[in-house]
VMD Tcl script that draws the C-alpha trace (Angstrom):
set ca {
  {91.38 87.68 96.09}
  {94.69 87.32 97.88}
  {94.78 85.59 101.50}
  {97.56 85.64 103.59}
  {97.40 82.22 105.34}
  {99.03 81.51 109.03}
  {100.18 78.25 109.50}
  {102.01 76.03 111.56}
  {104.33 73.20 109.71}
  {102.73 70.21 111.46}
  {99.33 69.27 112.96}
  {101.10 67.18 115.83}
  {102.25 69.94 117.95}
  {100.71 72.62 119.86}
  {100.81 75.84 117.96}
  {103.51 78.33 119.18}
  {103.24 81.74 118.16}
  {106.90 81.88 117.77}
  {106.51 79.10 115.08}
  {103.68 80.65 112.92}
  {104.83 81.16 109.54}
  {102.42 82.50 106.37}
  {102.12 81.85 102.87}
  {99.96 83.93 100.44}
  {97.62 82.45 97.91}
  {95.09 83.64 95.38}
  {91.76 82.16 95.26}
  {88.15 83.08 94.88}
  {86.76 83.05 98.19}
  {88.12 82.04 101.67}
  {86.71 78.37 101.68}
  {88.81 77.53 97.97}
  {92.08 79.17 100.00}
  {91.61 76.83 102.94}
  {90.88 73.74 100.36}
  {93.86 74.30 98.29}
  {96.34 74.51 101.51}
  {94.75 71.79 102.96}
  {94.75 69.68 99.97}
  {98.47 70.36 98.98}
  {100.38 70.68 102.34}
  {100.48 69.02 105.95}
  {100.02 72.78 107.33}
  {97.68 73.25 110.43}
  {96.17 76.60 109.30}
  {95.32 79.04 112.25}
  {94.11 81.76 110.00}
  {93.24 83.39 106.67}
  {93.03 87.03 106.20}
  {92.28 88.45 102.94}
  {94.35 91.15 101.92}
  {92.80 94.15 99.99}
  {93.70 97.53 99.21}
  {96.07 99.81 101.33}
  {96.94 96.30 103.58}
  {97.57 94.45 100.40}
  {100.13 97.01 99.21}
  {101.74 97.02 102.56}
  {102.27 93.68 102.36}
  {103.47 93.79 98.82}
  {106.42 96.35 99.77}
  {107.26 95.31 103.49}
  {107.30 91.72 103.26}
  {108.64 88.88 101.51}
  {105.50 88.71 99.33}
  {105.30 86.16 96.61}
  {102.09 84.17 95.82}
  {101.83 80.34 96.37}
  {100.87 78.48 93.58}
  {99.47 74.95 93.82}
}
mol new
graphics top color blue
foreach p $ca { graphics top sphere $p radius 0.5 }
foreach p [lrange $ca 0 end-1] q [lrange $ca 1 end] { graphics top cylinder $p $q radius 0.2 }
display resetview
């Protein structure tokens, strides 16, 4: 499954909407996706969203879509 991970680059500051970034990751489930990001980055994860069907197709066509590999 493909997940869109919304994150802040540091855990030391309060999250601000204007500083939220995102990445895409392929994982078996949400727990595995969260674990992979937490183990390999210093990011503060705000939200994980599973992308399927039309939503996934939209992200592929209208954003800078590329899967992050750890």
